[in-house]
C-alpha positions as CSV (number, residue, x, y, z in Angstrom):
1,M,43.2,72.9,64.0
2,T,44.2,69.3,63.9
3,P,44.3,67.3,67.0
4,R,48.2,67.5,67.0
5,D,47.9,71.0,67.1
6,L,45.1,71.0,69.7
7,L,47.2,68.9,71.4
8,A,50.1,71.0,71.9
9,W,48.1,74.3,72.1
10,N,46.2,72.9,75.2
11,V,49.7,70.8,76.9
12,K,51.3,74.4,76.6
13,K,48.6,76.2,78.1
14,L,47.9,74.0,81.0
15,R,51.9,73.4,81.8
16,V,52.3,77.1,81.8
17,K,48.8,77.7,83.5
18,R,50.6,75.7,86.5
19,G,53.8,76.7,86.5
20,L,55.5,73.8,85.3
21,S,58.7,73.7,83.2
22,Q,58.9,71.2,80.4
23,E,61.6,69.8,82.3
24,R,59.3,69.4,85.6
25,L,56.1,68.0,83.6
26,A,58.0,65.5,81.9
27,L,60.0,63.9,85.3
28,E,56.6,64.1,87.1
29,A,54.8,62.1,84.4
30,G,58.1,60.2,83.9
31,L,58.7,61.0,80.2
32,E,61.8,62.4,78.4
33,R,61.9,66.5,78.9
34,V,62.7,66.4,75.0
35,S,59.1,64.1,74.6
36,I,57.6,67.2,75.9
37,S,59.0,69.7,73.9
38,Q,58.5,67.9,70.9
39,I,54.5,67.3,71.5
40,E,54.8,71.3,71.9
41,R,56.4,71.7,68.6
42,K,53.8,69.1,67.0
43,L,56.7,66.6,66.1
44,V,55.7,63.6,68.0
45,N,52.2,61.2,68.0
46,L,51.8,60.2,71.6
47,G,50.5,56.6,73.3
48,I,47.5,57.1,75.1
49,G,49.3,56.0,78.1
50,S,51.6,59.1,78.1
51,L,48.9,61.4,77.4
52,G,47.1,59.8,80.7
53,K,50.3,60.6,82.8
54,I,50.6,64.3,81.3
55,A,46.6,64.6,81.6
56,S,47.1,63.4,85.5
57,V,50.3,65.6,86.0
58,L,48.6,68.4,84.2
59,G,45.5,67.8,86.6
60,C,43.0,67.3,83.5
61,D,40.8,64.8,81.6
62,I,42.5,63.6,78.6
63,L,39.7,65.2,77.0
64,E,41.2,68.9,78.0
65,L,44.0,68.2,76.2
66,F,41.8,68.1,73.0
67,V,39.7,71.3,73.2
68,K,39.6,74.1,70.6
69,P,41.4,77.1,72.4
70,A,38.3,80.4,72.8
71,M,38.2,82.5,69.7
72,G,41.0,85.2,69.9
73,E,43.0,83.2,72.4
74,Q,46.4,84.4,72.9
75,Q,49.6,81.7,72.4
76,P,50.6,80.7,76.0
77,D,53.8,82.7,77.5
78,N,56.7,80.5,78.3
79,V,57.2,79.9,82.2
80,R,59.7,82.6,83.6
81,R,63.5,80.7,83.6
82,G,65.5,80.3,87.2
83,R,64.0,79.0,90.1
84,R,61.3,80.5,92.1
85,S,61.6,81.0,95.6
86,L,59.4,79.0,97.9
């Protein structure tokens, strides 16, 4: 996997694991929602500052955004649409 592939995989995996939509992640990181979408679709290269913001919101180190998936690990699903009750 390329670094861009790893970034896309891990951003989506960590975002879904934490139950965040692309919009919520972008809002909390101070980025545009389309930027998160482009990262997950492997269409953009990010600066280190933006990577740091995303990692902070996801509660991880920047290095965790580039970890290779385990052998046989499935692509993360999307977060369910709609509002969640509190």
